[in-house]
C-alpha positions as CSV (number, residue, x, y, z in Angstrom):
1,X,82.0,80.9,101.0
2,X,83.3,80.0,104.6
3,X,87.2,80.8,105.0
4,X,89.6,79.1,107.2
5,X,93.4,79.4,107.6
6,X,93.8,76.6,105.0
7,X,91.9,78.2,102.0
8,X,92.0,81.9,102.8
9,X,94.7,82.4,100.0
10,X,93.2,80.0,97.8
11,X,91.9,80.8,94.2
12,X,88.4,80.3,94.9
13,X,88.6,82.8,97.9
14,X,90.4,85.2,95.8
15,X,87.6,84.9,93.1
16,X,85.0,85.4,95.5
17,X,86.2,88.0,97.7
18,X,88.4,91.4,97.6
19,X,91.0,91.8,100.0
20,X,93.4,94.8,100.7
21,X,96.3,93.0,98.7
22,X,93.9,92.5,95.7
23,X,92.7,96.0,95.8
24,X,96.5,97.2,95.7
25,X,97.1,94.8,92.7
26,X,94.4,96.6,90.9
27,X,95.7,99.9,91.7
28,X,99.3,98.8,90.3
29,X,98.0,97.0,87.2
30,X,94.4,95.8,86.4
31,X,95.4,93.3,83.9
32,X,97.9,91.6,86.3
33,X,95.4,91.7,89.0
34,X,92.9,90.0,87.0
35,X,95.4,87.4,85.8
36,X,96.3,86.4,89.5
37,X,92.7,86.0,90.5
38,X,92.1,83.6,87.6
39,X,95.3,81.7,88.5
40,X,97.1,82.6,85.3
41,X,100.0,84.7,86.8
42,X,101.6,83.6,90.2
43,X,104.9,85.4,90.8
44,X,106.9,83.7,93.5
45,X,107.4,85.6,96.8
46,X,110.4,87.7,96.9
47,X,113.0,87.2,99.6
48,X,111.7,90.5,101.5
49,X,108.2,88.8,101.6
50,X,109.6,85.8,103.1
51,X,111.5,87.5,105.7
52,X,108.4,89.3,106.7
53,X,106.5,86.1,106.8
54,X,109.1,84.3,108.8
55,X,108.5,87.1,111.6
56,X,104.8,86.7,111.2
57,X,104.9,82.9,111.8
58,X,106.8,83.4,115.0
59,X,103.8,85.6,116.3
60,X,101.4,82.9,114.8
61,X,103.3,80.1,116.6
62,X,104.1,78.5,113.4
63,X,107.6,79.2,112.7
64,X,108.7,75.7,112.8
65,X,106.3,74.7,110.2
66,X,107.1,77.7,108.0
67,X,110.7,76.8,107.8
68,X,109.5,73.2,106.9
69,X,107.4,74.7,104.1
70,X,110.0,77.1,102.8
71,X,113.4,75.4,102.3
72,X,114.9,78.4,100.4
73,X,115.4,80.0,104.0
74,X,118.1,77.5,104.5
75,X,121.7,76.9,102.7
76,X,123.0,73.8,101.4
77,X,124.4,73.2,104.9
78,X,121.1,73.4,106.3
79,X,121.9,76.8,107.9
80,X,119.7,79.8,108.0
81,X,120.7,82.3,105.0
82,X,121.7,85.7,106.2
83,X,118.3,87.5,105.8
84,X,116.6,85.0,107.9
85,X,119.4,85.2,110.5
86,X,118.4,88.9,110.5
87,X,114.8,87.8,110.9
88,X,115.8,85.7,114.0
89,X,117.7,88.8,115.3
90,X,114.6,90.8,114.7
91,X,112.4,88.4,116.6
92,X,114.9,88.5,119.5
93,X,114.7,92.3,119.5
94,X,110.9,92.6,119.5
95,X,110.6,89.9,122.3
96,X,112.6,92.2,124.7
97,X,110.3,95.2,124.2
98,X,107.3,95.2,126.5
99,X,104.9,97.7,124.4
100,X,105.7,96.0,121.0
101,X,104.7,92.6,122.5
102,X,101.7,94.3,124.2
103,X,100.3,95.4,120.7
104,X,101.1,91.9,119.5
105,X,99.4,90.2,122.3
106,X,95.8,90.1,120.8
107,X,94.0,87.2,118.9
108,X,96.4,86.0,115.9
109,X,95.4,85.8,112.3
110,X,91.6,86.6,112.9
111,X,89.6,86.3,109.7
112,X,86.6,88.5,108.9
113,X,84.5,88.6,105.9
114,X,82.1,91.5,105.2
115,X,80.2,93.3,102.5
116,X,81.5,96.9,101.5
117,X,81.0,99.1,98.4
118,X,79.0,96.5,96.6
119,X,81.4,93.7,97.1
120,X,82.4,90.8,99.6
121,X,85.5,91.2,101.4
122,X,88.1,89.3,103.5
123,X,90.7,90.3,105.8
124,X,93.0,88.4,108.3
125,X,94.3,90.5,111.2
126,X,97.8,89.9,112.7
127,X,96.8,91.0,116.2
128,X,93.1,91.8,117.1
129,X,92.4,92.8,120.6
130,X,88.6,93.2,120.8
131,X,87.5,96.4,121.9
132,X,90.8,97.9,122.1
133,X,92.6,97.9,118.7
134,X,93.8,96.3,115.6
135,X,97.5,95.9,115.1
136,X,99.3,94.8,111.8
137,X,103.0,93.7,112.2
138,X,105.3,95.2,109.4
139,X,108.9,94.2,108.9
140,X,110.3,96.9,106.8
141,X,113.7,98.2,105.3
142,X,113.2,101.6,107.3
143,X,110.6,103.7,108.7
144,X,110.9,106.3,106.0
145,X,109.3,104.5,103.3
146,X,106.2,103.3,105.4
147,X,103.8,105.7,103.8
148,X,105.0,104.6,100.4
149,X,103.5,101.3,100.9
150,X,99.9,102.7,101.6
151,X,99.2,101.1,104.9
152,X,96.5,103.7,105.4
153,X,94.2,101.7,102.8
154,X,94.9,98.4,104.8
155,X,94.1,100.4,108.1
156,X,90.9,102.0,106.6
157,X,89.7,98.5,105.3
158,X,90.5,96.8,108.5
159,X,88.9,99.1,110.6
160,X,85.8,99.4,108.7
161,X,85.6,95.7,108.2
162,X,85.7,95.3,111.9
163,X,83.1,97.9,112.4
164,X,80.7,96.3,109.9
165,X,81.1,93.1,111.8
166,X,79.9,94.5,114.9
167,X,83.3,95.4,116.8
168,X,83.0,99.0,116.7
169,X,85.4,101.6,115.4
170,X,88.8,100.5,116.8
171,X,92.0,102.3,116.2
172,X,94.6,101.0,113.8
173,X,98.4,100.7,114.6
174,X,101.3,99.3,112.7
175,X,103.9,97.5,114.9
176,X,106.9,98.1,112.6
177,X,110.5,97.0,112.9
178,X,113.2,97.5,110.3
179,X,115.8,95.2,108.8
180,X,118.6,97.9,109.5
181,X,122.0,96.5,111.0
182,X,120.7,97.8,114.2
183,X,116.9,96.9,114.2
184,X,114.6,100.0,115.0
185,X,111.1,99.4,116.3
186,X,108.1,101.7,117.1
187,X,104.2,101.4,117.1
188,X,102.6,103.9,114.6
189,X,99.0,104.8,115.0
190,X,97.4,105.9,111.8
191,X,95.2,108.9,112.4
192,X,91.5,108.8,112.0
193,X,91.4,111.5,109.6
194,X,94.0,109.6,107.5
195,X,91.9,106.5,107.6
196,X,88.6,108.2,106.6
197,X,90.4,109.7,103.5
198,X,91.7,106.4,102.6
199,X,88.3,104.6,102.8
200,X,86.8,107.5,100.7
201,X,89.4,106.6,97.9
202,X,88.6,102.9,98.2
203,X,84.9,103.6,97.8
204,X,85.8,105.9,94.7
205,X,87.9,103.1,92.9
206,X,85.6,100.0,93.7
207,X,83.0,100.4,91.0
208,X,85.7,100.2,88.3
209,X,87.6,97.4,90.1
210,X,84.5,95.4,90.5
211,X,83.5,95.8,86.9
212,X,86.9,94.5,85.8
213,X,87.0,91.7,87.9
214,X,83.5,90.6,86.9
215,X,84.3,91.0,83.2
216,X,82.0,93.7,82.4
217,X,84.7,96.1,81.6
218,X,88.3,95.4,80.0
219,X,91.2,95.6,82.3
220,X,94.0,98.3,81.6
221,X,97.5,97.3,81.1
222,X,100.3,99.3,83.0
223,X,102.9,98.3,80.4
224,X,105.7,98.0,82.7
225,X,104.9,95.3,85.4
226,X,106.5,91.7,84.9
227,X,103.1,90.4,84.0
228,X,102.7,92.9,81.2
229,X,106.2,92.2,80.0
230,X,105.5,88.7,79.8
231,X,102.5,88.9,77.5
232,X,103.5,91.9,75.4
233,X,104.2,91.7,71.7
234,X,107.1,93.4,70.3
235,X,106.4,96.6,68.4
236,X,108.4,99.4,66.6
237,X,109.6,102.2,68.8
238,X,111.5,105.4,68.4
239,X,114.8,105.0,69.8
240,X,114.9,108.7,70.9
241,X,112.2,108.0,73.5
242,X,114.8,106.2,75.3
243,X,116.8,109.5,75.9
244,X,113.7,111.2,77.4
245,X,113.9,112.2,81.1
């Protein structure tokens, strides 16, 4: 299946390919991940996700189109909502930083497809500088929580995918900027040893996730995510379990 900017996020592409976001969905809840792949569960993007997409679209050169396609960014008076005014402030801040802009100066949203761990994969890079590095843009609440989002998994897959596609082993960076009152910004390189461990983790989990995706094994339900709550049936529980912890 040939991927373009128009069909990259489509259901057919998600059914055919694994991606980092799909892999992370399986890590959180196999049942919810499978429902998303089948088009049975489509949670709307959060405001935080839209803020990140707002800044992404600036670097893609599609900001005006993003605004037109997402009227939720505006108030009834057709003014930007507070969080998107903050996104504008973030854009103004990073534009003034030469190093940040250097790392975001590569080819934008380059799509690659490849085979890895027995499955087809897709990926789309925020900034790809051939022969130099891969950079992913992150708009985050603060730097302290960066490791919690497991960007090492993303870096590992992106690095290996580019290598499989013949671009060599390129260092992976996060161009990160915060949504704090005064935006902070830095470039974080994920060490190679960390990427290597993350890739090994992906390799260990993929046989299970492939089996669930192709229907040969039943997905596990986490029981606590929005999808699981939406399909659960009421049961009889011991009141005292609510007091535990």
